N, C-alpha and C positions, 0 to 999 in steps of 0.2 A: 403640155404635158402627154406623156405614150404610158402606159400601163401597162401594155402588153409583156414589157419585160420582167412582170411583176409575176410572184407566184400567189396564185389563190389561196392556196392550202398552204404558204411558210410564211406571208409578207402581212397578213393581213390578221390583227385582234380585234373583235367585238369589246364595242368601249355601253354602248346603250343602245337602248332608241326610243320612238315614240309611236302616233300615232300616224303619221305619216312618212318616215324615215329613218331611216340606220344608219350608225355608226362606226367603221372600224379606224382603229389605228393604224398606220404603215408601221408595222416592229418585223425588222427583215430577222429569219435565223441566219446563222452562221455571218461569214464573211461579206456575203452578196450585200450589197446595200446601192440603193440608188439614190443618189446624194439631195437634187431634188422635190425626193418626198420624205427626209429625214423633218421630223417633226411636222406632218401631218398626216389626217385622216381624210379617211373617201365617205361621204356621204354619198347613201343607195336609199335612191324611191324605192315603198314599198308598195303593195296591192292588196284590198283584202276579196275574198272570194273569188279572185279570176279574174278581180274587172281593172284594164290598162287603167292610169291615171300619170298626168302628167306634171305634180304638182311637183317635184323638183325642180324645172325649169322655171317654174311661176316663182316660186321661195328665191329663186336664184336674181330671176330678174328684179325683186321688189327689192333685195338687197343694192343690186348694183346702181337702181335706177330709182329708186326712192329714199330708202335711208340713207345712202350714199350723198345724196342731195341735201338732207338735215341733219347730219350729222360727221362732224372733219372725219375723215378714212384715217386716222391714226387711231382714234377708237373704235373702227371697225375690225371685224377679223375677216383677212384677206382668203376671199370665194374665187375660186376659177374652173369656169367650165370645162370637164374633159370629157371624150369622148371613150368609151365603154370596148376592151378588147374583142369581147363576140356572146353570143348568147352562151356559152359552152366555157366558155370564161367567168361567166354571171353564174349561172347553174353549181358549178366544180366547188367557185368563193362560197354560195349559200349554201350548199349538201354542208360545205366544212364548220359553216358557224352555226349551225341550228340544234345543234346540243345544245352550244352556251345561250344558245336567247334564251328568257323567260314561257313558263310552259304557256304562263295566259298568254304570250303575244304570237308565240309559235302559231296557237291554234288561231287563231286570225284574220294573223297576215304571211304573204313574205314576203321576199327582192322579188323587186320585179326585174322576170327572168328576158322580157322586151326592151328596157331602157337602155337609151340608142347613149347617154350622156349620166354623169353623176357629176358628183363637184367636189371638190379639194381644199380641204380648209386649211388653217390654223388648229393643230392640238395644243389644247389649250392645259391640255391635264398629263403632260408631259414635259420633261427635261431635253432637252436636245446638248446642253456643255459639258455632259460626262460626270457632271457632279453628284455623286454620290449622296445625296443627302435626299433627305423623305420629301415630294413634293404636296403638298393639300392642292388641290382646286375645289371650286364653289360653284353651286349654279344657284341659282334663285330665276323663275320663273312665272313673275308678278300675274300673270295669264289676263289681269283685270284691271282695267287703271279709271273706272269713273262708271259714275253712278248715269241714269238718263235724263236726256240734255231736254226731253219734250215729255213731262209724264203726263202728259195730258192727254197725247195721246197712245198708254197704254190702257191694256184691259182692265175697264173699273174693279173686276176681279182679284184684279194679279197687281194695281197702281200701288197699297201698299207698302209689301215686301219688295218690290221692285224698286224703290223709293227708299229703302233703309237696308238693300242690303245688296251688294256688288253678283254679280252673276256669280263667278267661283261661289261666291258662301252659298249660292242657295243653289248649289250643282252641291255642293261637299252638306247642307244639310241632307239631301234628298237621297247621296248614294250612300248615309249612314244609315237608311234606314234598313240595309241587304246589305250583302260581302262584296266588300269592298276591292278584293283581290282578285277578282271572278273571270278580270280581262275581258266581260262581255261591254258593248255598247252601248253606254244611257241616251236614252233618245234624248233628244233635246226641249221636247213637249213635258219633260222630267216635270218641271218646273211647275205647270199646269195642275199637279193634283201635290204641291208642298205644301198648299191653307189646307187640305183634307187632310192630311199624317199628320201637323204641325204636333198634336197633342200625343205621336209618338218619339217628336223628334227629339238625338241627345241635347241635354240643355245648352251641353259645351259651345254646338254651330250657330245657337243665335245670342251669347252671352256676351257684355263689353269687354268680358278676356278672349276672347277667340282669336285667331291671327286672323288678321281681312287684307287682305293686295294691297286695299287702298290705303295702310297703313304706308305701305312703302312713300309714296309718294306723299306724306303728308311732314314734307322735310323744314317746315317752322322754326323748328327749334332739335338740335341733336340729336338730343331723349327720346323724341316721337320715334326716332325711325332706329335708336338701338333698341326700344322699349318692341318693334314691330319686330328687328329682329330677333332678339331673346325670344319671344313665340312662336318664333319661325322652326327656331332652333331647337325648344321646347318641343314643338310637334313632332321635329326629325325625332328626337333623341323616345320621345314617349313610343313604347310596345305595344302594338292593340294585341290581342289573342291570339292571333296569329303569330306572336313572338313571344311567347312563354318567355323565353330565358332569358330575357332581357334584365338585369340587378339593379338597375334604379329605375323610378320617374319622378320628373323633375315638376315640380310644383308649376299650374297652369292658375293661374286666377289665381283668388282669395285661398289662403289654407283651410279655412274651414270646409271649402265649396269642395267635398269630395265627388259631387254627381256630375259635375262640368269638367271631363275628361274627351280628351278625343278618341273617338271607336276606331277609326283608320288610317293608316300610315298615311302622310301627307306628303302631295306630290310636288310641293317647287322649292322645292329643296333637296338637292345631289352633291355629296361629299364623294371625292373621290382622291383618293392613295395612290399614287405613283402609275395616273393613269384607268385604275383600279374603282366599280364604284363599290363605298363603301354600304353594309347591313348593319344600320343602329345596335340591332342588339347584339353585333362580335364586338361592339369600339366600346372601351373603358374613356369615359371622359372626364377630366382631370381639373380639377377646380383649384 
């Protein structure tokens, strides 16, 4: 698939980004269009502090060589590795979308201008059949799906925490001690001081009423999964202090438990409307 015929400033629209990759939707302006790119998006690698990385290639190999062996292809996104036109094309594209990116991301990373390849993948947040109805797309990232299998090998000082709480819950609890939207990269060793700071932790992050990624894999009964999704959605709705414009606050846990509330926006749930990422405080949820 040839990208050289696309205009870096007119044909690509910023959707979202993570720590290593940035996603753009193919959205050509006017009547010009490349048929093969309709309904597709471009996944570009990023670099931090000027360092080059090849994560985009390794993720492609993981998708095509590992996931494809254990998950039927009809359940996988279509990944196609493509060549990028030139460094000038990439730089023009990066400059065009820079103002659209969150400030916290702009200060930490940039599209890698030295990358030679990217990935074209299905865009699940848009409609390609011309239907005028609004389309909602929901993304859930469990992040962590198990507890340690060999607790006897863990540091004794951390064994109790690591066998009771998954890695995601530990990180969330520690991150709740400081600003959640600062954009800083947290050192994985942060869990080493989780015990020392436990007396100041928000009780929500250790309460039985919190959302935990492990709950998504407890499918012995549909009610378990529904309860986990309800907690995840409640966290998405909940507006932390930085989103004071929210008009409602869903109940999380017991009705009389006013202390157990999350203090940061949850990153495991994203909702898109017509390909645009929704900000929870800007949405009115009808029940």
